C-alpha positions as CSV (number, residue, x, y, z in Angstrom):
1,M,65.0,98.0,61.2
2,S,61.6,98.6,59.7
3,P,58.1,97.6,60.8
4,G,57.5,94.0,59.9
5,D,61.1,92.9,60.0
6,V,61.7,89.5,61.5
7,V,64.5,89.3,64.0
8,E,66.0,85.9,64.8
9,L,68.1,85.4,67.9
10,E,70.3,82.4,68.7
11,I,70.9,82.0,72.5
12,P,74.3,80.2,73.1
13,E,74.4,77.3,75.5
14,A,75.3,78.2,79.0
15,Y,79.0,78.1,79.7
16,A,80.2,75.8,82.5
17,P,83.9,76.4,83.2
18,T,85.9,73.2,83.7
19,A,89.6,72.5,83.9
20,T,91.9,69.6,83.4
21,G,95.5,69.3,84.6
22,E,98.3,70.7,82.4
23,Q,102.0,70.4,82.9
24,I,102.7,74.1,83.4
25,P,105.9,75.0,85.4
26,L,105.2,76.9,88.6
27,E,107.6,78.7,91.0
28,V,106.7,77.1,94.4
29,V,107.8,79.2,97.3
30,Y,106.5,76.8,100.0
31,E,104.4,73.6,100.0
32,D,103.1,71.1,102.5
33,D,99.9,69.0,103.0
34,D,97.7,72.0,103.8
35,L,98.8,74.8,101.5
36,V,101.0,75.9,98.7
37,V,102.5,79.4,98.2
38,I,103.3,80.2,94.6
39,N,105.0,83.1,92.9
40,K,102.6,83.7,90.0
41,P,104.1,85.2,86.8
42,A,102.5,88.2,85.2
43,G,100.2,87.1,82.4
44,M,98.8,84.0,84.0
45,V,95.1,84.0,84.7
46,V,94.2,82.5,88.1
47,H,91.2,80.4,87.2
48,P,88.9,79.7,84.2
49,A,86.1,82.1,83.7
50,P,83.7,83.2,80.9
51,G,86.3,85.6,79.6
52,H,89.1,83.1,79.8
53,H,87.9,79.5,79.6
54,H,90.8,77.9,77.7
55,G,93.9,76.4,79.3
56,G,97.0,77.9,80.8
57,T,95.5,79.2,84.1
58,L,96.9,78.7,87.6
59,V,94.1,76.1,88.2
60,H,95.2,74.1,85.2
61,A,98.8,74.1,86.5
62,L,97.7,73.1,90.0
63,L,95.7,70.2,88.7
64,G,98.7,69.2,86.7
65,R,100.8,68.9,89.9
66,G,98.4,66.3,91.2
67,G,97.2,65.6,94.7
68,A,94.1,66.9,96.4
69,W,92.9,70.5,96.3
70,S,90.2,72.2,98.2
71,T,86.7,72.6,96.7
72,A,85.4,75.0,99.3
73,G,85.6,77.8,96.7
74,G,83.7,75.8,94.2
75,E,84.6,72.9,92.0
76,T,85.7,75.2,89.1
77,R,88.2,76.9,91.4
78,P,90.1,74.1,93.2
79,G,92.5,75.4,95.8
80,I,91.8,79.1,95.1
81,V,91.6,81.2,98.2
82,H,92.1,84.6,96.7
83,R,93.0,86.1,93.3
84,L,95.6,88.1,91.6
85,D,94.9,90.0,88.4
86,K,96.3,88.5,85.2
87,G,98.8,91.3,84.9
88,T,99.9,91.2,88.5
89,S,102.9,89.1,89.5
90,G,103.8,87.7,92.9
91,L,102.6,85.7,95.9
92,I,99.3,83.7,96.1
93,V,98.4,81.0,98.6
94,V,96.3,78.0,97.6
95,A,94.7,75.4,99.8
96,R,95.2,71.6,99.6
97,N,92.0,70.8,101.6
98,D,88.7,72.4,102.7
99,V,89.7,72.8,106.3
100,S,92.7,74.8,105.3
101,H,90.7,76.8,102.8
102,R,88.1,77.8,105.3
103,D,90.8,78.8,107.8
104,L,92.7,80.9,105.3
105,S,89.5,82.5,104.1
106,T,88.7,83.5,107.7
107,Q,92.2,85.0,108.0
108,L,91.6,86.9,104.7
109,S,88.4,88.3,106.1
110,D,89.8,89.4,109.4
111,R,93.1,90.6,107.9
112,T,95.3,88.2,109.9
113,L,96.3,87.1,106.4
114,S,97.9,90.2,105.0
115,R,99.2,91.1,101.5
116,T,101.7,93.8,100.7
117,Y,102.3,95.0,97.2
118,L,104.9,97.0,95.4
119,A,103.6,99.4,92.8
120,I,105.1,101.9,90.4
121,A,102.7,104.8,90.2
122,R,102.9,107.6,87.6
123,G,104.1,111.0,88.8
124,P,105.7,112.1,92.0
125,I,103.4,111.5,95.0
126,K,103.8,114.4,97.5
127,T,103.0,112.7,100.8
128,G,105.3,110.0,102.2
129,A,102.4,107.9,103.4
130,G,98.7,107.9,103.5
131,E,95.4,106.0,103.4
132,L,93.1,105.9,100.3
133,E,89.5,105.3,101.0
134,G,86.7,105.2,98.4
135,P,83.8,102.8,97.9
136,I,84.5,100.5,94.9
137,G,81.8,99.1,92.6
138,R,81.2,98.5,88.9
139,H,82.0,101.4,86.6
140,P,78.7,103.1,85.6
141,R,79.5,103.0,81.9
142,D,81.9,100.1,81.5
143,R,80.8,97.0,83.5
144,K,84.1,95.3,83.0
145,R,85.9,97.9,85.0
146,M,85.7,99.0,88.6
147,A,85.6,102.5,90.0
148,V,85.1,104.6,93.1
149,V,81.4,105.1,93.0
150,E,78.6,106.1,95.4
151,G,77.0,103.0,96.9
152,G,80.1,100.9,96.2
153,R,81.7,98.6,98.9
154,F,83.9,100.2,101.4
155,A,87.6,99.9,100.5
156,R,90.8,101.2,102.1
157,T,94.4,101.0,100.9
158,R,97.4,102.1,102.9
159,Y,100.5,103.2,101.1
160,Q,104.0,104.3,101.8
161,V,106.5,105.9,99.4
162,V,109.6,103.7,99.0
163,E,111.4,105.9,96.5
164,K,110.3,108.9,94.5
165,R,111.6,110.1,91.1
166,R,110.6,112.9,88.8
167,T,108.2,110.8,86.6
168,H,107.2,107.9,88.8
169,T,107.0,106.8,92.5
170,L,107.7,103.4,93.9
171,L,105.1,102.5,96.6
172,R,104.4,99.8,99.1
173,C,100.7,99.2,99.4
174,D,98.8,97.3,102.1
175,L,95.2,96.2,101.7
176,D,92.7,96.8,104.6
177,T,90.0,95.4,102.3
178,G,90.2,93.1,99.2
179,R,88.0,94.6,96.5
180,T,88.5,93.8,92.8
181,H,91.3,95.9,91.3
182,Q,91.5,97.9,94.6
183,I,95.0,99.3,94.4
184,R,94.7,100.1,90.7
185,V,91.4,101.9,91.2
186,H,92.5,103.8,94.3
187,L,95.7,105.0,92.8
188,A,94.0,106.1,89.6
189,A,91.4,108.0,91.7
190,L,94.3,109.7,93.4
191,G,95.6,110.9,90.0
192,H,98.6,108.6,90.1
193,P,97.6,105.4,88.1
194,I,99.9,102.5,88.0
195,A,102.5,102.6,85.2
196,G,101.4,100.3,82.3
197,D,97.8,100.1,83.5
198,A,96.0,100.7,80.2
199,E,92.6,99.9,81.8
200,Y,92.8,102.5,84.6
201,G,95.2,105.2,83.4
202,G,96.3,104.6,79.9
203,R,99.8,103.5,79.0
204,G,102.4,106.2,79.1
205,P,105.4,106.5,76.7
206,G,107.9,103.8,77.4
207,E,105.7,102.1,80.0
208,P,105.4,98.2,80.0
209,D,102.4,96.4,78.6
210,R,101.1,95.3,82.0
211,P,100.4,97.1,85.3
212,M,103.6,97.5,87.4
213,L,102.0,95.8,90.4
214,H,103.7,93.0,92.3
215,A,102.4,91.0,95.3
216,W,105.6,91.2,97.3
217,R,104.9,90.0,100.8
218,L,102.4,87.5,102.2
219,R,101.8,86.9,105.9
220,L,99.5,84.2,107.3
221,R,99.0,81.8,110.2
222,H,99.4,78.2,109.2
223,P,95.9,76.6,109.3
224,H,97.2,73.4,111.0
225,T,100.3,74.3,113.1
226,K,99.2,77.9,113.8
227,A,102.7,79.1,113.1
228,E,103.1,82.7,111.9
229,M,104.6,82.6,108.4
230,T,106.0,85.4,106.2
231,F,107.0,85.1,102.5
232,E,108.6,87.6,100.2
233,V,109.5,87.5,96.5
234,T,111.6,89.9,94.5
235,P,109.7,91.7,91.7
236,P,110.3,90.2,88.3
237,E,112.8,91.5,85.7
238,D,110.4,93.7,83.8
239,F,109.4,95.5,87.0
240,Q,113.0,96.0,88.1
241,R,114.1,97.0,84.6
242,F,111.3,99.6,84.2
243,W,112.0,101.2,87.6
244,A,115.7,101.4,86.8
245,S,114.9,103.2,83.6
246,V,112.6,106.0,85.0
247,E,114.0,109.4,85.7
């Protein structure tokens, strides 16, 4: 640019995410008038957002099933109590009404609603079990990523080694907090990023094109009956196939 140059800017219209129902098949693990538990496939985005405002999300699929969904999380996220990353497979619970949504959100906050993941981490992890603590916030140079940073929000992940091989380790991970990308960030900070996680550890030779992270177990108290409920789903084929292939 030179002195006297005229610069013109065009400010785009504000984006307001909306969703309409789509006939997208879902694997429903449990369903009643208060909640639905779904086995989300890897590759499915949970709800529309500025970075993904077209169709094909879990919200579009829920609306396509019909019936009422909670709006306690906002009109653009009907039913959505918590998230799973696009590349993560496994269990997610959604609410049919606002009373159930508020109850499940409270359980999520006080950890009576618990989520256990299976993860394939790169390298052999020496300790059989441990706790990973590190405050998580926006990466100082890449605002689309998260990182362990000073001044971030407290985060703690508990892990246990399920099986260890020469090049990778199969872990069970429990969340004591629910920060964005928490398991992925904590394992990367430990020096053992999740296999296939290009965003937080690069993709190693022969690794899949998505993070090997699966929401395996979900425990909650039913918001209406107060019954304790536990759900488990087997990892998908790509997860099992990759683990079978590692040395």
